[in-house]
C-alpha positions in Angstrom: 77.7 96.6 83.6 80.1 94.3 85.5 79.7 93.3 89.1 81.9 94.1 92.1 82.9 91.2 94.4 80.1 92.2 96.8 77.5 92.1 93.9 77.3 95.8 93.3 77.3 97.1 89.7 80.1 99.1 88.2 79.6 102.1 86.1 81.2 102.4 82.6 84.4 104.0 84.1 86.0 103.6 87.6 88.7 105.4 89.5 91.4 103.1 90.6 94.6 103.3 92.5 97.4 100.8 93.3 99.3 101.0 96.6 101.2 99.2 99.3 99.2 99.0 102.5 100.8 100.1 105.7 100.0 97.2 108.2 98.6 97.5 111.7 99.2 98.9 114.2 101.1 101.5 112.1 98.4 102.2 109.6 95.9 103.2 112.3 98.5 105.3 114.1 99.1 107.4 111.0 95.5 107.6 110.2 94.8 108.8 113.7 97.5 111.3 113.5 96.1 112.5 110.1 92.6 112.9 111.7 94.2 114.7 114.7 95.5 117.3 112.4 92.1 117.8 111.0 92.8 116.3 107.6 89.2 115.7 106.2 90.6 112.7 104.1 92.1 110.9 107.1 89.2 108.3 107.3 88.5 108.0 103.6 92.0 106.9 102.5 93.7 103.8 104.1 97.2 104.4 105.0 99.5 103.5 102.1 102.4 104.1 99.8 101.1 105.0 96.4 102.2 103.0 93.3 99.6 104.4 90.9 97.7 107.6 91.8 94.0 108.0 91.1 93.4 106.9 87.6 90.1 106.7 85.7 89.8 103.7 83.5 87.0 102.1 81.5 85.4 99.2 83.3 85.9 97.2 80.2 89.6 97.5 80.7 89.7 96.0 84.2 90.4 92.3 83.1 93.5 93.5 81.2 94.5 95.7 84.1 94.1 92.9 86.5 96.3 90.5 84.3 98.9 93.3 84.1 99.0 93.6 87.9 99.2 89.9 88.4 102.2 89.8 86.0 103.8 92.8 87.8 103.4 91.1 91.2 104.8 87.8 90.0 107.9 89.6 88.8 108.7 91.1 92.2 109.9 89.7 95.5 109.0 90.5 99.1 111.1 93.3 100.7 111.6 95.1 103.9 110.1 98.6 104.4 111.3 101.0 107.0 109.2 104.2 107.4 111.0 106.7 109.6 111.0 110.4 110.1 109.1 113.2 108.4 109.4 115.1 105.0 107.4 117.6 103.0 106.7 118.6 99.5 106.2 122.2 100.4 106.3 124.8 98.9 105.4 122.8 95.7 102.6 120.8 97.3 101.0 121.2 100.7 101.9 117.7 101.9 103.7 116.4 105.0 104.7 112.7 105.0 106.6 109.9 106.7 109.7 109.0 104.7 110.3 105.6 103.2 113.8 105.1 104.4 114.2 101.5 103.4 112.3 99.9 100.4 112.2 103.1 98.4 114.2 101.5 95.5 111.8 98.6 95.4 108.9 101.0 95.4 110.4 102.8 92.5 110.8 99.6 90.5 107.3 98.5 91.3 105.8 101.9 90.4 107.5 101.9 87.1 106.2 98.4 86.3 102.6 99.1 87.6 102.5 102.4 85.5 103.2 100.7 82.3 101.2 98.7 79.7 97.4 99.4 80.3 98.2 101.7 83.2 100.8 103.9 81.4 100.2 107.5 82.2 102.1 110.7 82.9 102.5 112.0 86.5 102.1 115.6 87.7 105.2 115.2 89.8 108.2 112.8 89.8 107.4 109.6 91.8 108.6 109.8 95.4 107.5 107.0 97.7 106.0 108.3 101.0 103.1 107.9 103.4 101.0 111.1 103.7 100.2 112.4 107.3 98.8 115.8 106.4 97.5 117.3 103.0 96.1 120.6 102.1 96.0 122.0 105.6 97.0 125.5 107.0 100.8 126.0 107.2 100.9 126.0 111.0 99.1 122.7 111.0 101.5 121.2 108.4 104.4 122.5 110.6 103.0 120.6 113.6 102.4 117.4 111.6 106.0 117.6 110.3 107.3 117.9 113.9 105.1 115.0 115.2 106.0 112.7 112.4 109.7 113.2 113.1 109.7 110.4 115.7 107.7 107.9 113.7 109.3 104.5 113.0 107.7 101.4 111.5 109.4 98.4 109.9 107.5 95.6 108.1 107.7 93.1 105.3 106.0 94.0 102.1 104.6 90.9 100.4 102.4 92.5 97.7 100.2 95.4 96.8 96.5 96.3 96.3 94.2 97.6 93.6 91.8 100.0 95.2 88.6 101.7 94.0 87.3 105.1 94.8 83.6 104.5 95.7 80.6 106.7 95.1 80.8 107.6 98.9 84.3 109.1 98.1 86.0 106.4 100.2 89.0 104.4 98.9 88.6 100.6 99.4 91.0 97.8 98.6 89.5 95.7 95.9 92.0 93.1 94.9 95.3 92.0 96.3 98.4 90.9 94.5 101.1 88.8 96.2 104.7 88.9 95.0 106.4 85.9 93.5 108.2 83.5 95.8 111.2 84.9 97.8 
């Protein structure tokens, strides 16, 4: 077994994800809204824009995955992200989100590069960058979340992304960070 940075042991396979973190104070505002809607996942998932959804990988593959992610990060440059307004995947999926109004093109390019090589996999749905504010809740709650997110606005510089691990306690935690190449 390999070791985690904190000294803990890894099993033979781990579930990972790759994402762009939404910085403070915006991340906490969205997480608080998500918790306020009664979303049971609100405190177990840091606020983010997904680049690679939960993916189980053999622990032995992690060094190659990390090298791949370093190369992806080196090939991209910092960009501005604007999160504004609400959207929904309903009726296909019971998700309400904050829209990525600026930076979506960069997210699509990043996602394609991340989801290649050792992380190549098919997706259940076409990639659409967003920040979830409610998931799997009753329709009236999703309607309320949609209305409340309409006025949300956050602008920030994206300088990299994170590799996260799904822990045995069912909480997602950032594990490694990857900074983009120079501007």
